[in-house]
KOLSE-236430 format. One record per residue (C-alpha): x, y, z; residue in one letter. Coordinates in pm, 1 decimal. Layout:
BEGIN
X, Y, Z, A;
...
//
This chain:
BEGIN
1662.7, -3596.4, 1556.5, M;
1868.7, -3399.4, 1289.0, T;
1900.0, -3073.4, 1327.8, S;
1785.3, -2785.6, 1162.4, A;
2041.7, -2580.3, 814.6, P;
2209.5, -2326.5, 876.3, E;
2148.5, -2014.5, 744.6, R;
2341.5, -1724.4, 674.4, T;
2354.8, -1408.1, 893.9, A;
2132.0, -1162.1, 837.4, G;
2036.1, -810.4, 968.0, K;
1858.9, -976.2, 1302.3, G;
1514.1, -988.8, 1192.5, L;
1337.8, -1298.5, 1275.1, A;
1398.2, -1554.3, 1032.9, S;
1140.1, -1837.9, 958.5, G;
837.8, -1699.0, 1069.9, T;
634.1, -1651.3, 835.4, L;
465.5, -1897.7, 533.9, G;
248.6, -1879.3, 189.5, L;
-108.1, -1797.8, 376.3, W;
74.8, -1586.9, 639.7, G;
277.9, -1336.7, 343.0, S;
-45.9, -1340.0, 173.1, T;
-277.7, -1232.6, 490.4, V;
-28.0, -952.9, 562.1, I;
-30.2, -836.2, 173.8, G;
-361.6, -851.6, 157.4, L;
-434.9, -638.9, 509.0, A;
-163.4, -392.5, 426.5, S;
-383.3, -290.5, 120.2, T;
-744.6, -210.5, 378.0, A;
-986.5, -361.1, 146.7, P;
-1257.5, -218.5, 318.6, V;
-1062.0, 116.9, 401.6, Y;
-964.9, 206.5, 19.1, S;
-1312.3, 91.9, -101.6, L;
-1456.6, 356.3, 165.1, V;
-1193.0, 632.8, 63.8, A;
-1200.4, 548.0, -332.5, T;
-1531.9, 379.6, -486.8, L;
-1771.5, 722.2, -450.4, G;
-1462.7, 958.5, -636.4, F;
-1406.0, 636.0, -911.5, V;
-1786.8, 625.8, -988.2, V;
-1826.9, 1002.2, -1003.0, A;
-1531.3, 1051.6, -1253.8, A;
-1632.9, 789.0, -1482.2, V;
-1967.2, 641.6, -1379.1, G;
-2058.2, 286.9, -1520.1, G;
-1701.2, 250.2, -1629.0, S;
-1578.8, 217.2, -1271.8, A;
-1488.5, -182.2, -1336.6, P;
-1338.0, -116.9, -1627.5, I;
-1103.2, 121.1, -1439.5, A;
-973.2, -121.0, -1168.0, F;
-931.4, -348.5, -1388.5, I;
-685.3, -160.9, -1634.2, I;
-524.7, -19.3, -1284.3, A;
-416.0, -351.9, -1191.0, F;
-229.8, -418.6, -1482.6, I;
81.7, -240.6, -1416.4, P;
58.4, -354.5, -1097.5, M;
27.4, -679.7, -1171.6, L;
380.8, -614.0, -1431.7, L;
541.9, -467.5, -1133.8, I;
466.8, -744.8, -882.5, A;
664.4, -1001.1, -1165.7, F;
997.2, -723.5, -1098.3, A;
925.9, -793.7, -792.0, Y;
901.8, -1166.6, -733.8, R;
1171.0, -1175.3, -1021.4, E;
1428.2, -930.8, -786.4, L;
1344.2, -1086.8, -480.9, N;
1422.1, -1433.9, -612.3, N;
1780.0, -1306.0, -678.7, D;
1785.3, -1018.0, -359.5, V;
1516.5, -1124.3, -104.9, P;
1662.2, -798.1, 105.5, D;
1375.3, -595.1, 324.5, C;
1491.1, -301.4, 119.5, G;
1309.6, -401.3, -180.6, T;
1296.5, -82.5, -370.8, T;
1594.5, 79.8, -253.4, F;
1874.1, -191.3, -229.5, T;
1693.1, -295.7, -589.0, W;
1758.8, 21.2, -734.2, S;
2072.0, 79.4, -556.2, T;
2197.8, -223.1, -690.4, K;
2094.9, -141.1, -1051.9, A;
2147.8, 206.3, -1097.9, F;
2372.7, 359.8, -827.2, G;
2326.4, 505.6, -435.0, P;
2142.0, 829.8, -543.0, W;
1868.1, 659.5, -702.1, V;
1863.6, 416.7, -483.2, G;
1792.7, 636.4, -215.3, W;
1518.2, 812.7, -341.8, M;
1356.6, 442.7, -400.1, G;
1375.2, 448.3, 0.1, G;
1197.2, 792.2, -3.4, W;
952.9, 740.2, -202.2, G;
852.1, 405.5, -4.7, V;
870.1, 651.5, 378.1, A;
668.3, 906.2, 229.4, V;
382.7, 686.6, 109.5, A;
349.3, 433.9, 435.4, G;
403.8, 815.4, 637.3, T;
113.5, 981.2, 429.4, V;
-72.9, 680.5, 427.9, V;
-27.5, 668.4, 792.7, L;
-230.2, 1007.7, 840.9, A;
-559.2, 910.7, 639.7, N;
-584.0, 608.3, 829.6, L;
-578.7, 728.5, 1208.6, A;
-798.8, 975.0, 1064.3, Q;
-1064.8, 701.8, 896.6, I;
-1032.6, 501.7, 1201.7, A;
-1126.5, 819.7, 1470.2, G;
-1429.7, 893.0, 1299.7, I;
-1593.7, 544.0, 1242.1, Y;
-1486.6, 462.5, 1591.2, V;
-1679.4, 758.2, 1742.7, W;
-1956.7, 714.3, 1463.5, T;
-2004.3, 383.1, 1595.0, L;
-2016.6, 490.0, 1965.9, V;
-2189.2, 849.4, 1939.8, G;
-2426.3, 982.4, 1780.8, D;
-2234.9, 1188.2, 1513.5, G;
-2163.1, 1455.4, 1660.9, S;
-1857.5, 1263.6, 1852.9, L;
-1743.2, 1216.2, 1495.5, A;
-1737.7, 1616.3, 1406.2, E;
-1473.4, 1700.1, 1696.0, N;
-1169.5, 1731.4, 1571.9, V;
-928.3, 1703.5, 1853.2, P;
-1130.3, 1396.2, 2002.1, L;
-1112.8, 1245.2, 1643.7, V;
-708.9, 1319.3, 1624.5, T;
-656.7, 1206.3, 1922.0, A;
-777.3, 880.3, 1816.6, T;
-634.7, 877.0, 1544.2, G;
-281.8, 859.3, 1762.8, V;
-380.0, 635.6, 1977.9, F;
-428.6, 359.8, 1697.2, F;
-101.7, 479.3, 1532.1, I;
93.3, 423.7, 1881.1, A;
-93.1, 35.7, 1996.0, V;
7.7, -79.5, 1586.3, M;
351.8, 32.2, 1662.1, T;
387.1, -92.9, 1989.6, Y;
234.4, -449.5, 1803.1, V;
524.6, -427.4, 1514.7, S;
747.1, -329.5, 1771.8, Y;
684.4, -663.7, 1929.4, R;
731.1, -913.7, 1676.0, G;
604.8, -997.1, 1314.4, V;
397.7, -1332.6, 1518.1, E;
180.4, -1144.1, 1674.2, I;
65.1, -981.7, 1439.4, G;
37.0, -1181.4, 1147.2, E;
-241.3, -1393.5, 1425.2, R;
-419.2, -1105.9, 1479.8, I;
-407.1, -989.2, 1104.5, Q;
-559.9, -1337.4, 1035.2, N;
-846.1, -1218.9, 1288.9, V;
-857.3, -851.8, 1140.2, L;
-873.7, -921.6, 780.3, L;
-1108.6, -1247.2, 818.6, G;
-1400.8, -1010.1, 967.2, V;
-1365.9, -762.8, 651.9, Q;
-1402.9, -1018.9, 363.2, Y;
-1675.7, -1155.6, 590.4, L;
-1821.0, -824.7, 589.0, V;
-1759.1, -774.3, 203.4, L;
-1881.1, -1120.4, 128.7, V;
-2217.2, -1011.4, 269.7, L;
-2266.4, -666.4, 130.9, F;
-2199.4, -818.5, -229.1, V;
-2466.2, -1121.3, -144.0, V;
-2730.4, -808.9, -6.8, L;
-2716.5, -623.9, -276.0, A;
-2696.0, -912.4, -534.9, L;
-3014.4, -1036.4, -360.1, W;
-3222.2, -654.3, -310.6, K;
-3151.8, -569.7, -666.8, F;
-3313.9, -910.0, -749.4, F;
-3602.9, -936.2, -544.5, D;
-3645.4, -612.3, -614.4, G;
-3605.6, -413.4, -299.3, T;
-3301.8, -189.4, -450.5, A;
-3319.2, 160.8, -433.4, P;
-3208.3, 254.9, -722.2, N;
-3155.8, -99.9, -943.0, P;
-2957.5, -141.8, -1254.2, T;
-2861.3, -450.9, -1443.3, P;
-2522.9, -554.2, -1519.4, F;
-2375.0, -381.7, -1829.4, D;
-2125.1, -543.3, -2071.5, L;
-2001.0, -115.6, -2107.5, Q;
-1919.2, -162.5, -1784.4, W;
-1646.6, -429.2, -1859.1, L;
-1544.7, -204.0, -2201.4, N;
-1179.2, -86.9, -2165.5, P;
-1226.4, 146.6, -2474.9, F;
-1601.8, 318.4, -2314.2, G;
-1450.2, 593.6, -2134.6, F;
-1592.9, 915.9, -2251.3, E;
-1304.4, 1205.2, -2060.1, D;
-933.9, 1113.0, -2073.6, R;
-950.5, 1335.3, -1774.3, A;
-1211.9, 1155.6, -1568.8, G;
-1047.6, 819.3, -1675.5, F;
-727.3, 951.3, -1512.1, T;
-835.7, 1035.2, -1227.4, E;
-986.5, 686.8, -1196.3, A;
-688.4, 508.0, -1309.1, V;
-493.7, 674.0, -1007.0, L;
-729.0, 627.1, -734.7, L;
-740.9, 258.5, -867.4, A;
-406.4, 264.4, -815.8, L;
-400.7, 364.6, -454.2, F;
-664.6, 107.6, -399.1, I;
-413.3, -156.8, -478.1, Y;
-148.1, -16.8, -321.1, W;
18.7, -224.3, -25.1, G;
49.9, -577.4, -157.2, W;
421.2, -525.5, -207.7, D;
434.5, -523.9, 199.7, T;
526.3, -902.4, 225.2, C;
737.0, -816.7, 9.9, L;
921.6, -626.2, 279.8, A;
908.5, -902.5, 506.8, L;
1070.4, -1175.4, 262.5, N;
1412.7, -1217.8, 572.6, E;
1110.7, -1329.0, 817.5, E;
963.8, -1550.4, 606.8, T;
1058.3, -1965.9, 549.0, K;
1184.2, -1914.9, 243.7, D;
1293.9, -1578.9, 155.5, P;
1380.1, -1630.9, -232.4, T;
1019.4, -1800.3, -305.1, R;
729.5, -1725.7, -40.4, I;
725.6, -1334.7, -48.5, P;
686.0, -1288.6, -414.7, G;
411.8, -1576.4, -472.3, R;
223.2, -1407.8, -194.5, A;
235.0, -1080.9, -390.0, A;
132.4, -1186.7, -703.8, L;
-154.9, -1371.4, -518.2, L;
-295.1, -1083.2, -336.1, T;
-254.1, -863.1, -676.7, T;
-575.9, -1114.1, -791.8, V;
-719.0, -1204.3, -454.6, I;
-790.2, -815.6, -474.7, L;
-863.2, -781.9, -851.3, L;
-1180.6, -979.9, -797.9, G;
-1299.9, -816.3, -424.5, T;
-1292.4, -477.5, -612.0, Y;
-1425.5, -570.1, -926.0, V;
-1720.4, -763.0, -718.2, A;
-1798.6, -504.7, -478.3, V;
-1772.4, -225.8, -727.1, T;
-2079.5, -458.2, -954.3, I;
-2286.2, -547.2, -653.7, A;
-2274.5, -138.0, -535.0, A;
-2359.9, -60.8, -863.5, M;
-2642.1, -287.5, -937.5, M;
-2775.7, -180.4, -605.6, Y;
-2766.2, 182.0, -609.5, A;
-2685.8, 275.2, -972.2, G;
-2516.0, 513.9, -1171.8, V;
-2500.7, 842.1, -1300.5, G;
-2699.1, 1133.9, -1146.6, E;
-2981.4, 893.7, -978.9, E;
-2713.7, 659.9, -833.5, G;
-2632.1, 679.8, -506.7, A;
-2282.4, 596.1, -498.5, I;
-2187.0, 861.9, -693.1, S;
-2236.5, 1152.6, -471.6, N;
-2101.9, 1074.4, -149.9, V;
-1793.3, 1071.1, -56.2, D;
-1830.7, 775.5, 140.7, D;
-2067.1, 432.7, -17.4, V;
-2037.0, 238.1, 262.6, F;
-2225.5, 476.3, 521.8, L;
-2448.0, 568.3, 215.9, A;
-2579.9, 230.2, 186.1, L;
-2527.9, 28.6, 455.7, K;
-2853.8, 73.7, 656.3, D;
-3029.9, -7.3, 369.5, G;
-2841.4, -274.6, 305.1, L;
-2777.5, -429.5, 631.8, F;
-3075.7, -271.2, 831.3, G;
-3025.3, -267.5, 1197.1, P;
-2695.1, -395.2, 1150.9, F;
-2550.9, -184.3, 941.9, G;
-2286.4, -95.5, 1264.4, W;
-2074.3, -429.8, 1120.9, L;
-2054.1, -224.4, 797.0, L;
-1874.3, 73.6, 1021.8, V;
-1668.4, -172.3, 1252.2, L;
-1546.2, -357.8, 923.7, A;
-1401.9, -3.5, 763.2, V;
-1262.7, 52.4, 1151.1, I;
-1105.4, -315.6, 1164.5, I;
-938.5, -200.4, 822.2, S;
-788.4, 86.4, 866.2, A;
-643.3, -35.2, 1190.4, V;
-478.4, -371.6, 1069.3, S;
-328.1, -151.0, 785.0, S;
-194.0, 95.4, 995.8, T;
24.6, -185.9, 1176.2, Q;
84.1, -369.2, 790.3, T;
200.8, -7.7, 684.9, T;
443.8, 27.6, 921.6, I;
621.1, -353.6, 913.3, L;
779.7, -248.1, 546.8, P;
840.1, 123.4, 577.8, T;
1025.6, 74.7, 949.1, A;
1254.5, -277.3, 768.3, R;
1322.3, 12.3, 478.5, G;
1468.1, 243.6, 707.3, T;
1653.3, -71.6, 866.0, L;
1835.3, -170.6, 528.0, A;
1844.4, 182.8, 436.7, M;
2058.8, 220.1, 774.3, A;
2212.7, -105.6, 734.5, A;
2348.9, -17.5, 394.4, Y;
2457.7, 338.5, 513.6, K;
2205.6, 528.7, 380.7, A;
2076.4, 621.1, 709.0, L;
2196.4, 703.8, 1048.3, P;
2321.5, 348.4, 1206.6, Q;
2051.8, 371.3, 1489.2, R;
1795.3, 324.1, 1235.9, F;
1930.5, -8.6, 1219.8, S;
1883.9, -129.6, 1584.1, T;
1684.3, -471.9, 1607.4, V;
1551.3, -555.7, 1933.3, H;
1725.8, -893.9, 2073.3, P;
1437.6, -1059.0, 2140.4, R;
1215.1, -964.9, 1943.6, F;
1402.9, -906.0, 1657.1, Q;
1207.3, -640.2, 1493.4, T;
1349.7, -377.5, 1388.9, P;
1296.3, -129.2, 1672.2, S;
1445.5, 182.6, 1659.0, F;
1282.9, 209.3, 1281.7, S;
907.1, 125.5, 1415.1, T;
916.0, 363.7, 1668.1, V;
1030.3, 649.6, 1458.3, V;
788.5, 555.9, 1176.1, M;
499.8, 562.2, 1476.8, G;
638.4, 909.4, 1620.6, V;
741.6, 1132.3, 1276.8, V;
365.1, 967.8, 1114.7, A;
155.5, 1061.3, 1424.2, S;
316.9, 1397.7, 1392.9, L;
276.3, 1426.8, 1011.0, Y;
-123.8, 1383.6, 1114.4, Y;
-128.2, 1598.9, 1396.7, I;
50.6, 1856.3, 1215.3, G;
-125.0, 1867.8, 886.7, M;
-495.9, 1894.3, 1109.2, T;
-355.9, 2178.7, 1253.4, L;
-278.6, 2307.0, 945.5, I;
-605.2, 2275.2, 721.9, S;
-821.5, 1932.2, 708.8, D;
-768.7, 2021.5, 299.4, D;
-405.4, 2077.0, 284.1, I;
-443.2, 1695.6, 497.7, L;
-722.3, 1566.3, 198.7, Q;
-451.5, 1696.4, -81.6, D;
-145.0, 1527.3, 94.4, S;
-396.9, 1234.4, 29.9, I;
-464.6, 1299.2, -315.2, A;
-81.1, 1319.8, -385.4, S;
-56.8, 975.0, -234.1, L;
-86.2, 821.5, -602.2, G;
261.9, 984.6, -717.6, L;
441.3, 847.1, -460.1, A;
312.8, 513.3, -572.6, I;
348.3, 551.5, -856.4, A;
722.2, 666.8, -844.7, F;
882.0, 358.3, -663.9, Y;
654.8, 140.8, -826.6, Y;
834.1, 220.7, -1151.3, A;
1147.1, 284.5, -1024.4, M;
1125.0, -102.6, -968.5, T;
1040.0, -215.3, -1238.8, G;
1296.7, -13.9, -1448.1, Y;
1546.5, -165.2, -1192.5, A;
1415.5, -444.0, -1230.2, C;
1526.9, -478.7, -1653.2, V;
1839.7, -276.8, -1619.1, W;
1953.2, -549.6, -1298.0, Y;
1889.8, -859.9, -1550.4, F;
1987.4, -669.2, -1864.2, R;
2267.5, -931.9, -1914.4, R;
2024.1, -1217.4, -1847.1, D;
1725.2, -1146.3, -2022.0, L;
1805.1, -1279.7, -2395.3, F;
1892.1, -1607.3, -2224.9, T;
1559.5, -1782.1, -2215.2, S;
1229.6, -1644.1, -2327.3, G;
1148.1, -1701.9, -1990.0, K;
1429.2, -1434.8, -1857.0, N;
1293.7, -1218.5, -2171.7, L;
932.1, -1187.5, -2033.2, V;
910.0, -1167.5, -1636.5, Y;
1261.6, -969.3, -1572.6, R;
1230.0, -783.5, -1896.0, G;
877.2, -726.9, -2103.1, I;
652.1, -726.2, -1848.6, L;
862.3, -508.3, -1576.6, P;
965.2, -253.4, -1824.8, L;
567.4, -233.2, -1994.1, L;
439.6, -237.3, -1601.1, G;
653.6, 62.7, -1562.1, A;
621.3, 253.4, -1872.2, L;
233.8, 288.5, -1755.7, M;
339.6, 402.6, -1413.1, L;
555.3, 672.7, -1542.2, T;
248.5, 804.1, -1806.5, Y;
67.5, 803.2, -1455.1, A;
271.7, 975.5, -1265.1, F;
350.5, 1262.9, -1538.6, V;
-12.4, 1287.6, -1620.1, Q;
-133.5, 1286.0, -1298.7, S;
148.1, 1587.7, -1189.5, A;
28.0, 1742.3, -1491.4, I;
-374.5, 1746.7, -1344.2, D;
-324.5, 1820.7, -995.6, M;
-88.0, 2109.0, -1091.7, F;
-449.9, 2326.4, -1191.8, A;
-544.0, 2554.8, -950.4, V;
-902.4, 2396.0, -870.4, D;
-737.7, 2018.9, -813.2, Y;
-855.2, 1901.1, -509.7, G;
-910.6, 2108.5, -207.1, N;
-640.3, 2349.8, -134.0, S;
-434.4, 2615.9, -337.2, E;
-55.1, 2654.0, -235.3, L;
200.9, 2894.6, -402.2, L;
-33.0, 2952.4, -690.3, G;
-79.8, 2649.9, -798.9, V;
-304.3, 2311.2, -649.1, G;
-224.5, 2237.3, -349.4, G;
-234.5, 1877.4, -430.8, T;
98.3, 1894.4, -708.7, F;
304.4, 2099.1, -451.9, V;
248.1, 1802.8, -187.7, L;
284.2, 1533.9, -378.5, G;
580.9, 1645.3, -619.5, I;
725.4, 1903.9, -258.4, G;
748.6, 1533.8, -47.4, S;
971.3, 1386.1, -295.2, L;
1167.4, 1701.1, -362.0, A;
1222.2, 1712.8, 13.3, F;
1359.8, 1329.0, -6.1, G;
1602.8, 1513.5, -241.5, V;
1677.0, 1811.1, 24.2, V;
1741.1, 1532.3, 338.3, L;
1968.3, 1314.3, 110.3, M;
2199.9, 1615.2, 16.1, L;
2204.4, 1664.4, 376.7, L;
2324.9, 1335.3, 455.6, W;
2562.2, 1307.8, 177.8, Y;
2763.7, 1565.9, 403.9, L;
2826.4, 1296.0, 697.7, F;
3107.1, 1134.6, 720.5, P;
2933.3, 849.2, 791.2, A;
2727.1, 832.8, 460.7, A;
3029.5, 812.1, 237.9, K;
3077.8, 425.0, 191.8, A;
2684.8, 463.7, 91.9, F;
2722.1, 699.4, -133.8, F;
3068.3, 614.9, -265.8, R;
2955.7, 281.9, -359.0, G;
3088.0, 47.2, -167.8, E;
2859.2, -46.2, 114.8, S;
2648.4, -127.2, -155.3, L;
2645.8, -213.9, -520.5, N;
2599.8, -432.3, -774.1, R;
2799.1, -694.5, -610.0, D;
2709.8, -673.5, -224.3, T;
2634.0, -980.1, -92.6, E;
2282.0, -959.9, 56.6, V;
2240.4, -939.9, 401.8, L;
1976.8, -1165.7, 411.9, V;
1922.0, -1586.1, 555.9, P;
1954.3, -1692.8, 172.1, E;
1864.5, -2060.2, 211.1, E;
1544.5, -2230.1, 285.4, P;
1573.2, -2398.7, 664.1, I;
1279.0, -2626.8, 730.9, A;
1060.7, -2574.7, 1049.8, Y;
806.5, -2758.6, 1204.0, P;
551.0, -2561.4, 1129.5, R;
471.5, -2171.5, 1053.6, S;
309.4, -1925.8, 1306.7, V;
9.6, -1951.6, 1055.8, D;
63.6, -2333.0, 1021.7, G;
35.8, -2253.8, 647.9, G;
239.7, -2384.0, 359.5, I;
//
């Protein structure tokens, strides 16, 4: 029996664990399709009415363009630090550090909302509704879910991926049932407000209000966010240079089909506009569950719980690996690079992520639920920030190779640049809109609370970066010694033959 080929030394993570299907499952689970629809569908329809489907399609375009940037960068630099590593190699340590911070901010903030949604829906499922309004109970339940998923992530990618296969399967089963039942009731005449499909729903020039269009696209950006988790697990795949990029592209395409299909089915079933059931509620699924599923409405509630809980785990994964990479290249204290000797996971970073997210959730809840909701609304700024940075990093990193072939010019230059420019516009325009006092639920420092939380969280990263710069251990990074364009990638670079991946896939 021939021995497996040797791989180059990495950071100590469990290499060769995930196949293409496993990586795609984790990418899909990280976006939490059911939770994402719960959090955004009603607001998107309220903002643009019947143009909701095309809003999701338009928001998909920069996601797809940035996915090409991720793929190209990952092919050349398959590092779990993703945006941090790539931006540092392209633009230097200061820009790279902020890229890593953007990823960390997005992960921390969304975990708070995921925990809250999980807590609310658990007690909606088992109680009479009053328990779901008990803030201490909901908060304790949410923190419990963060703790459980932190432990799962601590134990390893294999157990997490096996769980995600089951959880994602349940989510998509319920979403398929949602679409089928909505269309069935539309065609048999039992829908509460049947609305025939209109091609105007797919008209990219059908938006009547610029502010509404911008708000809808920003919300739609959030609904796609998370597909890049499979890139953060690149060092744990069977082929780090190819599988993660393919999984990222596959994930974004599947999500597009999912969101557009569910949106159109919901609009045909419940209608749009002032008479429509889905434009007047914060939670579309809770409003429609009984009419669609009847006595089995609990299935939809269960799917939301599963979606929120599974995304909790897949949000911890990339953030912990991002801080691991930052520590490995001396952009954070060395302790963050600790890898568990048995489980081969970033143990310290994973635990810190769970603790920080829990404290943030508890703190925001104690201060004000309005501020917590506004911090979540501001999440689009952090997402647009680090995705755009990745697109620019791709163009600049490959600048010497862009004109060596038409393929390089398109995939490493034109497409990533277009995606980055679109996201930059979304960031700037959204920040301007959020500055208004009446934007969101709170007012801070005389301006919109959403603006203060979104821009403030990124600015806080600058403060932390400057503090770390003062420590002697940080000098190697900020002088460009520990990570620069020519630094050898600290991951296994050669594909390795394994009898099967943990998912049995490709």
